[in-house]
C-alpha positions as CSV (number, residue, x, y, z in Angstrom):
1,M,25.6,51.0,1.8
2,H,23.8,49.4,4.8
3,S,24.0,45.9,3.2
4,L,27.8,46.3,2.7
5,M,28.1,47.2,6.3
6,L,26.2,44.2,7.4
7,S,28.2,41.9,5.0
8,S,31.4,43.4,6.5
9,K,30.2,42.8,10.0
10,L,29.1,39.3,9.1
11,A,32.5,38.5,7.6
12,E,34.2,39.8,10.8
13,V,32.0,37.6,13.0
14,L,32.7,34.5,10.7
15,I,36.4,35.1,10.6
16,Y,36.6,35.8,14.4
17,S,34.6,32.5,15.1
18,G,36.7,30.5,12.7
19,K,33.7,29.8,10.4
20,T,33.4,30.3,6.7
21,V,30.5,31.3,4.6
22,R,30.4,27.7,3.4
23,S,29.5,26.6,7.0
24,F,26.2,28.7,6.8
25,P,24.6,28.0,3.4
26,L,21.7,30.3,4.2
27,C,24.0,33.3,4.7
28,R,24.9,33.3,1.1
29,A,21.7,35.1,0.3
30,F,22.5,37.9,2.6
31,V,26.0,38.5,1.3
32,S,25.0,38.3,-2.3
33,A,25.2,41.3,-4.5
34,S,22.1,40.5,-6.4
35,P,18.6,41.7,-5.0
36,R,17.3,38.1,-4.7
37,P,18.7,35.0,-3.0
38,L,20.8,32.7,-5.3
39,Q,19.8,29.1,-5.8
40,G,22.8,26.9,-6.1
41,K,23.3,23.2,-6.5
42,E,22.8,22.4,-2.8
43,E,19.4,24.3,-2.8
44,A,18.3,22.4,-5.9
45,E,19.3,19.1,-4.5
46,Q,17.5,19.9,-1.2
47,C,14.3,20.8,-3.2
48,K,14.7,17.5,-5.1
49,N,15.0,15.6,-1.9
50,V,12.0,17.2,-0.3
51,K,10.0,16.4,-3.3
52,E,11.1,12.8,-3.3
53,A,10.3,12.6,0.5
54,A,6.9,14.0,-0.2
55,D,6.3,11.5,-2.9
56,A,7.4,8.7,-0.6
57,V,5.1,9.9,2.1
58,K,2.2,10.1,-0.4
59,D,2.9,6.5,-1.6
60,G,3.2,5.4,2.0
61,A,-0.1,6.9,2.9
62,K,-1.7,5.2,-0.2
63,Q,-0.3,1.8,0.9
64,V,-1.6,2.4,4.6
65,K,-5.0,3.2,3.2
66,E,-5.1,0.0,1.0
67,T,-3.9,-2.1,3.9
68,T,-6.6,-0.6,6.1
69,E,-9.3,-1.4,3.5
70,Y,-8.0,-4.9,3.2
71,I,-8.1,-5.4,6.9
72,Q,-11.6,-4.0,7.1
73,D,-12.7,-6.4,4.4
74,V,-11.1,-9.4,6.1
75,A,-12.7,-8.4,9.4
76,S,-16.1,-8.0,7.8
77,T,-15.8,-11.4,6.2
78,A,-14.7,-13.0,9.4
79,S,-17.4,-11.4,11.4
80,G,-20.0,-12.6,8.8
81,R,-18.7,-16.2,9.0
82,V,-18.6,-16.2,12.8
83,S,-22.2,-14.8,12.9
84,K,-23.3,-17.6,10.6
85,M,-21.5,-20.1,12.5
86,T,-23.0,-19.0,15.8
87,K,-26.4,-19.1,14.2
88,D,-25.9,-22.6,13.0
89,V,-24.6,-23.7,16.3
90,T,-27.5,-22.1,18.2
91,E,-30.0,-23.9,15.8
92,K,-28.3,-27.2,16.4
93,V,-28.3,-26.7,20.2
94,T,-31.9,-25.8,20.1
95,E,-32.8,-28.9,18.0
96,T,-30.9,-31.1,20.4
97,T,-32.4,-29.6,23.4
98,D,-35.8,-30.1,22.0
99,S,-35.0,-33.7,21.1
100,V,-33.6,-34.5,24.5
101,T,-36.7,-32.8,26.1
102,E,-39.0,-34.9,24.0
103,K,-37.2,-38.1,24.7
104,A,-37.2,-37.3,28.4
105,K,-40.9,-36.6,28.3
106,G,-41.4,-39.9,26.5
107,S,-39.3,-41.7,29.0
108,V,-41.2,-40.3,32.0
109,S,-44.5,-41.1,30.4
110,G,-43.2,-44.6,29.6
111,V,-42.1,-45.0,33.2
112,V,-45.5,-43.7,34.5
113,A,-47.4,-46.0,32.1
114,T,-45.2,-48.9,33.3
115,V,-45.8,-48.1,36.9
116,K,-49.6,-47.8,36.3
117,N,-49.6,-51.1,34.4
118,A,-47.6,-52.8,37.2
119,T,-50.0,-51.3,39.8
120,D,-53.0,-52.6,37.8
121,I,-51.5,-56.0,37.6
122,I,-50.7,-56.0,41.4
123,N,-54.3,-54.9,42.1
124,N,-55.8,-57.6,40.0
125,K,-53.7,-60.4,41.6
126,T,-54.3,-59.3,45.1
127,G,-57.9,-58.3,44.5
128,G,-57.3,-54.8,45.9
129,D,-58.4,-51.6,44.5
């Protein structure tokens, strides 16, 4: 009896506001004579759409994961290559620095030897010590 009174009251409100039961699909369960809500075509379609959306989100998440893993692999490979290149460049710079240092030492000792030799020659010719 109480549900009939609520249904009647709901009908009055809907009629007064110019709305129909069709405007409120969730209200159909409350005005139904059966003890459980009815599931119509619209509800079935909504369930199907929700399932499809959930599947699409799942697929999207899988693609994001795969893309993230790919980016991590690329970054790791690039990092390894940069590290190797840096090591190679450092070795070459060290070799070049050592070579230039040795040549500079050789040049200085060559200059010193030449100056000493020239000094000896001058001392011999002038008779000085």
